[in-house]
N, CA, C and O atoms as CSV, one atom per row, in Angstrom:
chain,resi,resn,atom,element,x,y,z
A,1,MET,N,N,-18.400,14.612,41.012
A,1,MET,CA,C,-18.749,15.413,42.159
A,1,MET,C,C,-18.935,14.544,43.396
A,1,MET,O,O,-18.713,14.988,44.523
A,2,LEU,N,N,-19.346,13.301,43.171
A,2,LEU,CA,C,-19.548,12.431,44.323
A,2,LEU,C,C,-18.256,12.206,45.090
A,2,LEU,O,O,-18.291,11.908,46.284
A,3,GLN,N,N,-17.110,12.345,44.419
A,3,GLN,CA,C,-15.827,12.190,45.092
A,3,GLN,C,C,-15.438,13.447,45.859
A,3,GLN,O,O,-14.646,13.369,46.798
A,4,ARG,N,N,-15.979,14.610,45.481
A,4,ARG,CA,C,-15.627,15.871,46.120
A,4,ARG,C,C,-16.534,16.212,47.296
A,4,ARG,O,O,-16.150,16.967,48.189
A,5,LEU,N,N,-17.738,15.650,47.290
A,5,LEU,CA,C,-18.706,15.974,48.321
A,5,LEU,C,C,-18.764,14.861,49.359
A,5,LEU,O,O,-18.437,13.709,49.074
A,6,VAL,N,N,-19.187,15.227,50.575
A,6,VAL,CA,C,-19.287,14.270,51.668
A,6,VAL,C,C,-20.766,13.957,51.881
A,6,VAL,O,O,-21.520,14.824,52.324
A,7,VAL,N,N,-21.185,12.752,51.577
A,7,VAL,CA,C,-22.563,12.291,51.747
A,7,VAL,C,C,-23.560,13.278,51.128
A,7,VAL,O,O,-24.395,13.836,51.840
A,8,PRO,N,N,-23.482,13.498,49.815
A,8,PRO,CA,C,-24.416,14.452,49.197
A,8,PRO,C,C,-25.799,13.854,48.946
A,8,PRO,O,O,-25.939,12.660,48.684
A,9,ASN,N,N,-26.797,14.695,49.030
A,9,ASN,CA,C,-28.124,14.351,48.533
A,9,ASN,C,C,-28.231,14.978,47.156
A,9,ASN,O,O,-27.958,16.167,46.992
A,10,ILE,N,N,-28.630,14.187,46.161
A,10,ILE,CA,C,-28.684,14.632,44.771
A,10,ILE,C,C,-30.144,14.690,44.332
A,10,ILE,O,O,-30.924,13.775,44.595
A,11,TYR,N,N,-30.496,15.783,43.658
A,11,TYR,CA,C,-31.850,15.987,43.151
A,11,TYR,C,C,-31.745,16.323,41.665
A,11,TYR,O,O,-30.969,17.199,41.283
A,12,PHE,N,N,-32.514,15.638,40.830
A,12,PHE,CA,C,-32.540,15.916,39.397
A,12,PHE,C,C,-33.807,16.703,39.063
A,12,PHE,O,O,-34.874,16.456,39.624
A,13,ASP,N,N,-33.666,17.657,38.136
A,13,ASP,CA,C,-34.791,18.495,37.733
A,13,ASP,C,C,-35.492,19.039,38.976
A,13,ASP,O,O,-36.707,18.917,39.136
A,14,ALA,N,N,-34.691,19.637,39.842
A,14,ALA,CA,C,-35.130,20.034,41.179
A,14,ALA,C,C,-35.817,21.401,41.191
A,14,ALA,O,O,-35.336,22.344,40.563
A,15,PRO,N,N,-36.944,21.509,41.907
A,15,PRO,CA,C,-37.613,22.795,42.039
A,15,PRO,C,C,-36.867,23.694,43.029
A,15,PRO,O,O,-37.314,23.891,44.159
A,16,TRP,N,N,-35.756,24.222,42.603
A,16,TRP,CA,C,-34.890,25.033,43.471
A,16,TRP,C,C,-34.839,26.450,42.956
A,16,TRP,O,O,-34.647,26.609,41.751
A,17,PRO,N,N,-34.986,27.472,43.727
A,17,PRO,CA,C,-35.291,27.448,45.158
A,17,PRO,C,C,-36.759,27.193,45.465
A,17,PRO,O,O,-37.110,26.873,46.600
A,18,SER,N,N,-37.620,27.332,44.458
A,18,SER,CA,C,-39.039,27.028,44.674
A,18,SER,C,C,-39.695,26.747,43.323
A,18,SER,O,O,-39.159,27.094,42.270
A,19,HIS,N,N,-40.844,26.125,43.375
A,19,HIS,CA,C,-41.598,25.839,42.157
A,19,HIS,C,C,-42.132,27.155,41.599
A,19,HIS,O,O,-42.607,27.948,42.412
A,20,PRO,N,N,-42.109,27.473,40.322
A,20,PRO,CA,C,-41.836,26.636,39.167
A,20,PRO,C,C,-40.379,26.686,38.718
A,20,PRO,O,O,-40.038,26.084,37.700
A,21,SER,N,N,-39.519,27.377,39.438
A,21,SER,CA,C,-38.107,27.435,39.067
A,21,SER,C,C,-37.484,26.051,39.278
A,21,SER,O,O,-37.694,25.424,40.316
A,22,LYS,N,N,-36.717,25.578,38.288
A,22,LYS,CA,C,-36.057,24.275,38.410
A,22,LYS,C,C,-34.611,24.373,37.943
A,22,LYS,O,O,-34.270,25.186,37.085
A,23,VAL,N,N,-33.776,23.530,38.527
A,23,VAL,CA,C,-32.396,23.402,38.077
A,23,VAL,C,C,-32.197,21.973,37.592
A,23,VAL,O,O,-32.899,21.062,38.031
A,24,ASP,N,N,-31.243,21.775,36.691
A,24,ASP,CA,C,-31.002,20.448,36.129
A,24,ASP,C,C,-30.590,19.446,37.209
A,24,ASP,O,O,-31.070,18.313,37.234
A,25,MET,N,N,-29.701,19.875,38.095
A,25,MET,CA,C,-29.279,19.006,39.183
A,25,MET,C,C,-28.902,19.868,40.380
A,25,MET,O,O,-28.344,20.956,40.238
A,26,LEU,N,N,-29.220,19.357,41.551
A,26,LEU,CA,C,-28.898,20.035,42.799
A,26,LEU,C,C,-28.232,19.015,43.703
A,26,LEU,O,O,-28.718,17.892,43.833
A,27,ALA,N,N,-27.136,19.388,44.323
A,27,ALA,CA,C,-26.475,18.523,45.300
A,27,ALA,C,C,-26.333,19.321,46.589
A,27,ALA,O,O,-25.772,20.417,46.600
A,28,ILE,N,N,-26.845,18.757,47.667
A,28,ILE,CA,C,-26.694,19.398,48.970
A,28,ILE,C,C,-25.813,18.480,49.796
A,28,ILE,O,O,-26.172,17.340,50.091
A,29,ASP,N,N,-24.664,19.000,50.157
A,29,ASP,CA,C,-23.642,18.224,50.843
A,29,ASP,C,C,-24.096,17.859,52.262
A,29,ASP,O,O,-25.044,18.431,52.800
A,30,ARG,N,N,-23.403,16.909,52.833
A,30,ARG,CA,C,-23.591,16.480,54.212
A,30,ARG,C,C,-25.040,16.073,54.504
A,30,ARG,O,O,-25.668,16.546,55.452
A,31,ALA,N,N,-25.538,15.179,53.650
A,31,ALA,CA,C,-26.884,14.602,53.794
A,31,ALA,C,C,-27.969,15.666,53.838
A,31,ALA,O,O,-28.963,15.518,54.547
A,32,GLY,N,N,-27.778,16.733,53.084
A,32,GLY,CA,C,-28.791,17.779,52.992
A,32,GLY,C,C,-28.616,18.921,53.971
A,32,GLY,O,O,-29.464,19.811,54.026
A,33,ALA,N,N,-27.545,18.926,54.744
A,33,ALA,CA,C,-27.341,19.972,55.748
A,33,ALA,C,C,-26.124,20.847,55.441
A,33,ALA,O,O,-25.770,21.704,56.251
A,34,GLY,N,N,-25.481,20.650,54.298
A,34,GLY,CA,C,-24.244,21.367,53.992
A,34,GLY,C,C,-24.392,22.345,52.843
A,34,GLY,O,O,-25.469,22.890,52.601
A,35,ASP,N,N,-23.287,22.556,52.139
A,35,ASP,CA,C,-23.247,23.505,51.025
A,35,ASP,C,C,-24.144,23.060,49.882
A,35,ASP,O,O,-24.337,21.868,49.645
A,36,VAL,N,N,-24.688,24.049,49.177
A,36,VAL,CA,C,-25.587,23.814,48.052
A,36,VAL,C,C,-24.789,23.969,46.756
A,36,VAL,O,O,-24.158,24.999,46.520
A,37,HIS,N,N,-24.829,22.921,45.916
A,37,HIS,CA,C,-24.189,22.930,44.603
A,37,HIS,C,C,-25.286,22.861,43.547
A,37,HIS,O,O,-26.101,21.938,43.551
A,38,VAL,N,N,-25.306,23.845,42.637
A,38,VAL,CA,C,-26.308,23.932,41.586
A,38,VAL,C,C,-25.629,23.621,40.258
A,38,VAL,O,O,-24.545,24.134,39.978
A,39,PHE,N,N,-26.270,22.769,39.426
A,39,PHE,CA,C,-25.701,22.363,38.147
A,39,PHE,C,C,-26.683,22.660,37.017
A,39,PHE,O,O,-27.868,22.340,37.103
A,40,GLU,N,N,-26.170,23.272,35.969
A,40,GLU,CA,C,-26.942,23.521,34.744
A,40,GLU,C,C,-26.220,22.768,33.633
A,40,GLU,O,O,-25.018,22.955,33.446
A,41,PHE,N,N,-26.926,21.928,32.898
A,41,PHE,CA,C,-26.346,21.139,31.815
A,41,PHE,C,C,-26.686,21.780,30.476
A,41,PHE,O,O,-27.837,22.140,30.228
A,42,LYS,N,N,-25.683,21.920,29.613
A,42,LYS,CA,C,-25.882,22.473,28.270
A,42,LYS,C,C,-24.965,21.761,27.299
A,42,LYS,O,O,-23.920,21.231,27.676
A,43,SER,N,N,-25.381,21.759,26.029
A,43,SER,CA,C,-24.475,21.257,24.996
A,43,SER,C,C,-23.395,22.304,24.782
A,43,SER,O,O,-23.568,23.463,25.159
A,44,ALA,N,N,-22.297,21.910,24.189
A,44,ALA,CA,C,-21.204,22.862,23.946
A,44,ALA,C,C,-21.694,24.037,23.118
A,44,ALA,O,O,-21.301,25.178,23.362
A,45,ALA,N,N,-22.542,23.769,22.149
A,45,ALA,CA,C,-23.064,24.835,21.298
A,45,ALA,C,C,-24.100,25.682,22.028
A,45,ALA,O,O,-24.314,26.838,21.665
A,46,GLY,N,N,-24.748,25.122,23.058
A,46,GLY,CA,C,-25.820,25.828,23.745
A,46,GLY,C,C,-25.392,26.631,24.951
A,46,GLY,O,O,-26.215,27.329,25.543
A,47,ALA,N,N,-24.133,26.555,25.331
A,47,ALA,CA,C,-23.657,27.287,26.511
A,47,ALA,C,C,-23.441,28.749,26.140
A,47,ALA,O,O,-22.430,29.104,25.535
A,48,THR,N,N,-24.395,29.586,26.506
A,48,THR,CA,C,-24.344,30.997,26.132
A,48,THR,C,C,-24.330,31.881,27.370
A,48,THR,O,O,-24.484,31.416,28.499
A,49,ARG,N,N,-24.143,33.152,27.123
A,49,ARG,CA,C,-24.148,34.138,28.210
A,49,ARG,C,C,-25.471,34.100,28.978
A,49,ARG,O,O,-25.486,34.280,30.195
A,50,THR,N,N,-26.575,33.868,28.277
A,50,THR,CA,C,-27.888,33.801,28.925
A,50,THR,C,C,-27.926,32.672,29.950
A,50,THR,O,O,-28.455,32.851,31.047
A,51,HIS,N,N,-27.373,31.521,29.608
A,51,HIS,CA,C,-27.343,30.398,30.546
A,51,HIS,C,C,-26.457,30.718,31.743
A,51,HIS,O,O,-26.785,30.358,32.874
A,52,LEU,N,N,-25.350,31.384,31.503
A,52,LEU,CA,C,-24.472,31.756,32.607
A,52,LEU,C,C,-25.163,32.744,33.537
A,52,LEU,O,O,-25.002,32.660,34.754
A,53,GLN,N,N,-25.924,33.672,32.986
A,53,GLN,CA,C,-26.654,34.630,33.820
A,53,GLN,C,C,-27.701,33.915,34.665
A,53,GLN,O,O,-27.934,34.292,35.814
A,54,ARG,N,N,-28.324,32.900,34.112
A,54,ARG,CA,C,-29.288,32.118,34.884
A,54,ARG,C,C,-28.597,31.409,36.044
A,54,ARG,O,O,-29.110,31.391,37.163
A,55,VAL,N,N,-27.436,30.828,35.772
A,55,VAL,CA,C,-26.686,30.139,36.828
A,55,VAL,C,C,-26.251,31.141,37.895
A,55,VAL,O,O,-26.338,30.854,39.089
A,56,LEU,N,N,-25.785,32.305,37.473
A,56,LEU,CA,C,-25.379,33.335,38.433
A,56,LEU,C,C,-26.540,33.782,39.315
A,56,LEU,O,O,-26.335,34.125,40.480
A,57,ALA,N,N,-27.745,33.783,38.778
A,57,ALA,CA,C,-28.921,34.248,39.516
A,57,ALA,C,C,-29.515,33.171,40.429
A,57,ALA,O,O,-30.369,33.475,41.261
A,58,THR,N,N,-29.083,31.939,40.287
A,58,THR,CA,C,-29.619,30.839,41.087
A,58,THR,C,C,-28.871,30.767,42.411
A,58,THR,O,O,-27.641,30.730,42.418
A,59,PRO,N,N,-29.594,30.747,43.539
A,59,PRO,CA,C,-28.906,30.700,44.827
A,59,PRO,C,C,-28.175,29.385,45.037
A,59,PRO,O,O,-28.708,28.311,44.755
A,60,GLY,N,N,-26.960,29.480,45.531
A,60,GLY,CA,C,-26.162,28.302,45.843
A,60,GLY,C,C,-24.756,28.703,46.242
A,60,GLY,O,O,-24.232,29.719,45.786
A,61,ASN,N,N,-24.148,27.890,47.103
A,61,ASN,CA,C,-22.776,28.162,47.515
A,61,ASN,C,C,-21.806,27.946,46.370
A,61,ASN,O,O,-20.840,28.693,46.208
A,62,TYR,N,N,-22.076,26.903,45.565
A,62,TYR,CA,C,-21.254,26.589,44.402
A,62,TYR,C,C,-22.185,26.409,43.212
A,62,TYR,O,O,-23.233,25.772,43.318
A,63,ARG,N,N,-21.790,26.978,42.082
A,63,ARG,CA,C,-22.619,26.917,40.875
A,63,ARG,C,C,-21.772,26.375,39.734
A,63,ARG,O,O,-20.623,26.775,39.546
A,64,TRP,N,N,-22.357,25.466,38.985
A,64,TRP,CA,C,-21.618,24.747,37.956
A,64,TRP,C,C,-22.351,24.774,36.626
A,64,TRP,O,O,-23.578,24.676,36.574
A,65,LEU,N,N,-21.591,24.907,35.564
A,65,LEU,CA,C,-22.093,24.723,34.207
A,65,LEU,C,C,-21.465,23.433,33.703
A,65,LEU,O,O,-20.241,23.317,33.634
A,66,VAL,N,N,-22.301,22.465,33.352
A,66,VAL,CA,C,-21.827,21.191,32.825
A,66,VAL,C,C,-22.023,21.238,31.320
A,66,VAL,O,O,-23.151,21.298,30.831
A,67,VAL,N,N,-20.917,21.211,30.594
A,67,VAL,CA,C,-20.948,21.334,29.137
A,67,VAL,C,C,-20.714,19.954,28.529
A,67,VAL,O,O,-19.655,19.350,28.701
A,68,VAL,N,N,-21.729,19.474,27.816
A,68,VAL,CA,C,-21.663,18.146,27.210
A,68,VAL,C,C,-21.406,18.306,25.721
A,68,VAL,O,O,-22.164,18.979,25.022
A,69,SER,N,N,-20.330,17.685,25.234
A,69,SER,CA,C,-20.020,17.778,23.803
A,69,SER,C,C,-19.970,16.384,23.190
A,69,SER,O,O,-19.745,15.386,23.874
A,70,ARG,N,N,-20.183,16.352,21.905
A,70,ARG,CA,C,-20.130,15.110,21.150
A,70,ARG,C,C,-18.809,15.062,20.393
A,70,ARG,O,O,-18.126,16.079,20.276
A,71,PRO,N,N,-18.443,13.885,19.877
A,71,PRO,CA,C,-17.195,13.812,19.109
A,71,PRO,C,C,-17.197,14.827,17.968
A,71,PRO,O,O,-18.202,15.005,17.281
A,72,TYR,N,N,-16.096,15.464,17.786
A,72,TYR,CA,C,-15.845,16.420,16.701
A,72,TYR,C,C,-16.649,17.716,16.836
A,72,TYR,O,O,-16.667,18.525,15.908
A,73,GLU,N,N,-17.311,17.924,17.970
A,73,GLU,CA,C,-18.035,19.171,18.183
A,73,GLU,C,C,-17.061,20.217,18.717
A,73,GLU,O,O,-16.163,19.905,19.498
A,74,GLU,N,N,-17.251,21.439,18.292
A,74,GLU,CA,C,-16.393,22.524,18.776
A,74,GLU,C,C,-16.541,22.660,20.289
A,74,GLU,O,O,-17.647,22.517,20.810
A,75,PRO,N,N,-15.455,22.932,20.999
A,75,PRO,CA,C,-15.564,23.133,22.444
A,75,PRO,C,C,-16.345,24.413,22.744
A,75,PRO,O,O,-16.519,25.272,21.880
A,76,THR,N,N,-16.799,24.513,23.960
A,76,THR,CA,C,-17.571,25.683,24.363
A,76,THR,C,C,-16.757,26.961,24.233
A,76,THR,O,O,-15.534,26.954,24.369
A,77,SER,N,N,-17.454,28.050,23.969
A,77,SER,CA,C,-16.775,29.336,23.826
A,77,SER,C,C,-16.895,30.173,25.090
A,77,SER,O,O,-16.729,31.391,25.038
A,78,VAL,N,N,-17.177,29.547,26.215
A,78,VAL,CA,C,-17.310,30.264,27.474
A,78,VAL,C,C,-15.930,30.735,27.921
A,78,VAL,O,O,-14.994,29.946,28.041
A,79,ARG,N,N,-15.827,32.036,28.163
A,79,ARG,CA,C,-14.557,32.607,28.636
A,79,ARG,C,C,-14.579,32.691,30.164
A,79,ARG,O,O,-15.635,32.881,30.769
A,80,LYS,N,N,-13.409,32.548,30.776
A,80,LYS,CA,C,-13.312,32.588,32.234
A,80,LYS,C,C,-13.880,33.881,32.810
A,80,LYS,O,O,-14.487,33.864,33.881
A,81,SER,N,N,-13.693,34.987,32.122
A,81,SER,CA,C,-14.190,36.270,32.639
A,81,SER,C,C,-15.715,36.288,32.735
A,81,SER,O,O,-16.273,37.063,33.512
A,82,MET,N,N,-16.393,35.444,31.957
A,82,MET,CA,C,-17.850,35.374,31.991
A,82,MET,C,C,-18.343,34.568,33.195
A,82,MET,O,O,-19.535,34.591,33.501
A,83,LEU,N,N,-17.456,33.866,33.873
A,83,LEU,CA,C,-17.837,32.975,34.964
A,83,LEU,C,C,-17.818,33.649,36.326
A,83,LEU,O,O,-18.404,33.136,37.279
A,84,ASP,N,N,-17.155,34.787,36.429
A,84,ASP,CA,C,-17.025,35.464,37.713
A,84,ASP,C,C,-18.301,36.185,38.106
A,84,ASP,O,O,-19.022,36.707,37.255
A,85,ALA,N,N,-18.573,36.208,39.411
A,85,ALA,CA,C,-19.721,36.962,39.919
A,85,ALA,C,C,-19.524,38.430,39.565
A,85,ALA,O,O,-18.413,38.946,39.684
A,86,PRO,N,N,-20.591,39.116,39.129
A,86,PRO,CA,C,-20.439,40.519,38.753
A,86,PRO,C,C,-20.024,41.400,39.929
A,86,PRO,O,O,-19.314,42.389,39.749
A,87,GLN,N,N,-20.464,41.043,41.118
A,87,GLN,CA,C,-20.084,41.773,42.324
A,87,GLN,C,C,-19.805,40.757,43.423
A,87,GLN,O,O,-20.538,39.781,43.581
A,88,GLY,N,N,-18.771,40.988,44.157
A,88,GLY,CA,C,-18.474,40.097,45.265
A,88,GLY,C,C,-17.726,38.854,44.839
A,88,GLY,O,O,-17.082,38.808,43.791
A,89,MET,N,N,-17.836,37.845,45.691
A,89,MET,CA,C,-17.061,36.635,45.482
A,89,MET,C,C,-17.863,35.566,44.751
A,89,MET,O,O,-19.094,35.575,44.761
A,90,GLY,N,N,-17.151,34.659,44.127
A,90,GLY,CA,C,-17.773,33.525,43.481
A,90,GLY,C,C,-17.424,33.418,42.014
A,90,GLY,O,O,-17.268,34.416,41.311
A,91,ARG,N,N,-17.305,32.171,41.568
A,91,ARG,CA,C,-17.078,31.897,40.146
A,91,ARG,C,C,-17.787,30.599,39.799
A,91,ARG,O,O,-17.722,29.615,40.536
A,92,ILE,N,N,-18.466,30.621,38.661
A,92,ILE,CA,C,-19.121,29.415,38.159
A,92,ILE,C,C,-18.031,28.433,37.722
A,92,ILE,O,O,-17.100,28.799,37.005
A,93,GLY,N,N,-18.162,27.204,38.159
A,93,GLY,CA,C,-17.253,26.163,37.720
A,93,GLY,C,C,-17.756,25.547,36.427
A,93,GLY,O,O,-18.955,25.555,36.146
A,94,VAL,N,N,-16.833,25.017,35.646
A,94,VAL,CA,C,-17.197,24.377,34.378
A,94,VAL,C,C,-16.710,22.933,34.403
A,94,VAL,O,O,-15.534,22.653,34.634
A,95,ILE,N,N,-17.643,22.036,34.159
A,95,ILE,CA,C,-17.325,20.615,34.025
A,95,ILE,C,C,-17.553,20.256,32.566
A,95,ILE,O,O,-18.650,20.444,32.039
A,96,GLU,N,N,-16.524,19.743,31.919
A,96,GLU,CA,C,-16.644,19.346,30.514
A,96,GLU,C,C,-16.855,17.836,30.447
A,96,GLU,O,O,-16.088,17.054,31.008
A,97,VAL,N,N,-17.903,17.458,29.753
A,97,VAL,CA,C,-18.230,16.046,29.560
A,97,VAL,C,C,-18.130,15.763,28.074
A,97,VAL,O,O,-18.777,16.423,27.260
A,98,GLU,N,N,-17.325,14.786,27.728
A,98,GLU,CA,C,-17.161,14.422,26.327
A,98,GLU,C,C,-17.641,12.995,26.116
A,98,GLU,O,O,-17.395,12.106,26.932
A,99,ARG,N,N,-18.325,12.803,25.013
A,99,ARG,CA,C,-18.784,11.474,24.607
A,99,ARG,C,C,-17.907,11.055,23.436
A,99,ARG,O,O,-17.839,11.750,22.422
A,100,ASP,N,N,-17.247,9.932,23.577
A,100,ASP,CA,C,-16.381,9.493,22.484
A,100,ASP,C,C,-17.139,8.602,21.512
A,100,ASP,O,O,-18.326,8.329,21.696
A,101,SER,N,N,-16.450,8.158,20.490
A,101,SER,CA,C,-17.093,7.356,19.447
A,101,SER,C,C,-17.583,6.006,19.972
A,101,SER,O,O,-18.440,5.379,19.350
A,102,ALA,N,N,-17.051,5.553,21.109
A,102,ALA,CA,C,-17.507,4.302,21.723
A,102,ALA,C,C,-18.691,4.552,22.655
A,102,ALA,O,O,-19.146,3.640,23.344
A,103,ASP,N,N,-19.189,5.787,22.675
A,103,ASP,CA,C,-20.356,6.180,23.464
A,103,ASP,C,C,-20.118,6.097,24.974
A,103,ASP,O,O,-21.045,5.840,25.742
A,104,THR,N,N,-18.873,6.315,25.388
A,104,THR,CA,C,-18.576,6.414,26.815
A,104,THR,C,C,-18.372,7.880,27.167
A,104,THR,O,O,-17.993,8.685,26.316
A,105,LEU,N,N,-18.623,8.217,28.415
A,105,LEU,CA,C,-18.518,9.600,28.870
A,105,LEU,C,C,-17.264,9.794,29.712
A,105,LEU,O,O,-16.876,8.924,30.492
A,106,ASP,N,N,-16.650,10.941,29.538
A,106,ASP,CA,C,-15.496,11.316,30.332
A,106,ASP,C,C,-15.742,12.738,30.829
A,106,ASP,O,O,-16.012,13.631,30.027
A,107,ALA,N,N,-15.653,12.957,32.127
A,107,ALA,CA,C,-15.899,14.283,32.696
A,107,ALA,C,C,-14.642,14.781,33.394
A,107,ALA,O,O,-13.905,14.018,34.018
A,108,ARG,N,N,-14.422,16.090,33.267
A,108,ARG,CA,C,-13.300,16.710,33.975
A,108,ARG,C,C,-13.688,18.133,34.364
A,108,ARG,O,O,-14.439,18.805,33.657
A,109,VAL,N,N,-13.168,18.570,35.487
A,109,VAL,CA,C,-13.405,19.943,35.929
A,109,VAL,C,C,-12.434,20.836,35.168
A,109,VAL,O,O,-11.231,20.825,35.432
A,110,ALA,N,N,-12.963,21.607,34.225
A,110,ALA,CA,C,-12.133,22.505,33.420
A,110,ALA,C,C,-11.825,23.785,34.176
A,110,ALA,O,O,-10.717,24.314,34.091
A,111,VAL,N,N,-12.809,24.282,34.913
A,111,VAL,CA,C,-12.647,25.488,35.736
A,111,VAL,C,C,-13.283,25.178,37.087
A,111,VAL,O,O,-14.486,24.926,37.157
A,112,PRO,N,N,-12.496,25.193,38.158
A,112,PRO,CA,C,-13.084,24.905,39.466
A,112,PRO,C,C,-14.002,26.046,39.921
A,112,PRO,O,O,-13.710,27.221,39.701
A,113,ALA,N,N,-15.106,25.675,40.552
A,113,ALA,CA,C,-16.023,26.683,41.089
A,113,ALA,C,C,-15.391,27.317,42.321
A,113,ALA,O,O,-14.651,26.670,43.061
A,114,GLU,N,N,-15.695,28.585,42.524
A,114,GLU,CA,C,-15.303,29.280,43.748
A,114,GLU,C,C,-16.567,29.643,44.501
A,114,GLU,O,O,-17.576,30.012,43.901
A,115,ARG,N,N,-16.509,29.538,45.796
A,115,ARG,CA,C,-17.666,29.736,46.663
A,115,ARG,C,C,-18.274,31.127,46.491
A,115,ARG,O,O,-17.572,32.138,46.504
A,116,PHE,N,N,-19.607,31.150,46.328
A,116,PHE,CA,C,-20.351,32.400,46.270
A,116,PHE,C,C,-20.728,32.813,47.685
A,116,PHE,O,O,-20.864,31.974,48.575
A,117,GLY,N,N,-20.891,34.096,47.877
A,117,GLY,CA,C,-21.275,34.613,49.189
A,117,GLY,C,C,-22.709,34.255,49.532
A,117,GLY,O,O,-23.508,33.937,48.651
A,118,GLY,N,N,-23.021,34.306,50.781
A,118,GLY,CA,C,-24.378,34.062,51.242
A,118,GLY,C,C,-24.512,32.737,51.948
A,118,GLY,O,O,-23.709,31.822,51.769
A,119,SER,N,N,-25.547,32.661,52.755
A,119,SER,CA,C,-25.867,31.434,53.470
A,119,SER,C,C,-27.168,30.883,52.901
A,119,SER,O,O,-28.160,31.603,52.793
A,120,PHE,N,N,-27.160,29.630,52.546
A,120,PHE,CA,C,-28.323,28.994,51.946
A,120,PHE,C,C,-28.816,27.817,52.785
A,120,PHE,O,O,-29.590,26.987,52.306
A,121,TYR,N,N,-28.368,27.749,54.027
A,121,TYR,CA,C,-28.707,26.621,54.888
A,121,TYR,C,C,-30.199,26.594,55.231
A,121,TYR,O,O,-30.806,25.523,55.216
A,122,ASP,N,N,-30.802,27.743,55.538
A,122,ASP,CA,C,-32.242,27.776,55.847
A,122,ASP,C,C,-33.061,27.371,54.625
A,122,ASP,O,O,-34.036,26.628,54.739
A,123,LEU,N,N,-32.657,27.866,53.460
A,123,LEU,CA,C,-33.341,27.518,52.217
A,123,LEU,C,C,-33.209,26.013,51.942
A,123,LEU,O,O,-34.171,25.364,51.531
A,124,ALA,N,N,-32.023,25.475,52.170
A,124,ALA,CA,C,-31.784,24.041,51.976
A,124,ALA,C,C,-32.592,23.218,52.979
A,124,ALA,O,O,-33.122,22.163,52.630
A,125,ASP,N,N,-32.688,23.690,54.215
A,125,ASP,CA,C,-33.483,22.972,55.218
A,125,ASP,C,C,-34.948,22.888,54.808
A,125,ASP,O,O,-35.568,21.829,54.916
A,126,ARG,N,N,-35.501,24.004,54.338
A,126,ARG,CA,C,-36.904,24.004,53.899
A,126,ARG,C,C,-37.091,23.070,52.693
A,126,ARG,O,O,-38.084,22.349,52.601
A,127,PHE,N,N,-36.123,23.099,51.776
A,127,PHE,CA,C,-36.203,22.264,50.581
A,127,PHE,C,C,-36.140,20.782,50.943
A,127,PHE,O,O,-36.966,19.999,50.475
A,128,THR,N,N,-35.180,20.389,51.763
A,128,THR,CA,C,-35.001,18.970,52.101
A,128,THR,C,C,-36.138,18.451,52.976
A,128,THR,O,O,-36.378,17.245,53.014
A,129,ALA,N,N,-36.841,19.335,53.678
A,129,ALA,CA,C,-37.974,18.911,54.503
A,129,ALA,C,C,-39.158,18.457,53.652
A,129,ALA,O,O,-39.993,17.679,54.113
A,130,THR,N,N,-39.232,18.942,52.411
A,130,THR,CA,C,-40.390,18.636,51.567
A,130,THR,C,C,-40.040,17.844,50.308
A,130,THR,O,O,-40.941,17.427,49.580
A,131,THR,N,N,-38.756,17.629,50.036
A,131,THR,CA,C,-38.345,16.983,48.788
A,131,THR,C,C,-37.412,15.816,49.083
A,131,THR,O,O,-36.404,15.976,49.772
A,132,LYS,N,N,-37.754,14.639,48.557
A,132,LYS,CA,C,-36.890,13.472,48.719
A,132,LYS,C,C,-35.780,13.509,47.668
A,132,LYS,O,O,-36.039,13.864,46.518
A,133,PRO,N,N,-34.555,13.149,48.040
A,133,PRO,CA,C,-33.485,13.115,47.055
A,133,PRO,C,C,-33.667,11.969,46.056
A,133,PRO,O,O,-34.209,10.914,46.384
A,134,ASP,N,N,-33.205,12.203,44.846
A,134,ASP,CA,C,-33.202,11.151,43.829
A,134,ASP,C,C,-32.067,10.164,44.083
A,134,ASP,O,O,-32.154,8.994,43.711
A,135,LEU,N,N,-31.012,10.645,44.717
A,135,LEU,CA,C,-29.853,9.824,45.016
A,135,LEU,C,C,-29.284,10.315,46.342
A,135,LEU,O,O,-28.941,11.489,46.479
A,136,ALA,N,N,-29.186,9.428,47.305
A,136,ALA,CA,C,-28.598,9.769,48.608
A,136,ALA,C,C,-27.472,8.788,48.879
A,136,ALA,O,O,-27.593,7.596,48.595
A,137,ARG,N,N,-26.389,9.288,49.422
A,137,ARG,CA,C,-25.254,8.415,49.720
A,137,ARG,C,C,-25.127,8.223,51.196
A,137,ARG,O,O,-24.227,7.516,51.650
């Protein structure tokens, strides 16, 4: 994602949009003033409809499900039709991360995210005013 975003601020285990709600990872593009990317990490076996509904309900311009699998684990059973917003525009993107027997990680965008409707700039401004990024570029 760092190659796709321009100067992103990255937050891990972020209280987004407010405490006690948290997301696994949050990236706000353009040094905290741009599009909001929300990431939920799950194992291949743990990626269920419930997790997708949580991602759909989380505010963000782009929403991602990161599916982490181990060697010889069955791939996720997430269907593309489950990724689309129930109403309006937007699709959850899927990033597949595989760990090989040498314990190295390989990630690829299996399904690109499509922009969800809405403006989240005011929400992002309030968030970045009170929260320091874990990683800033």
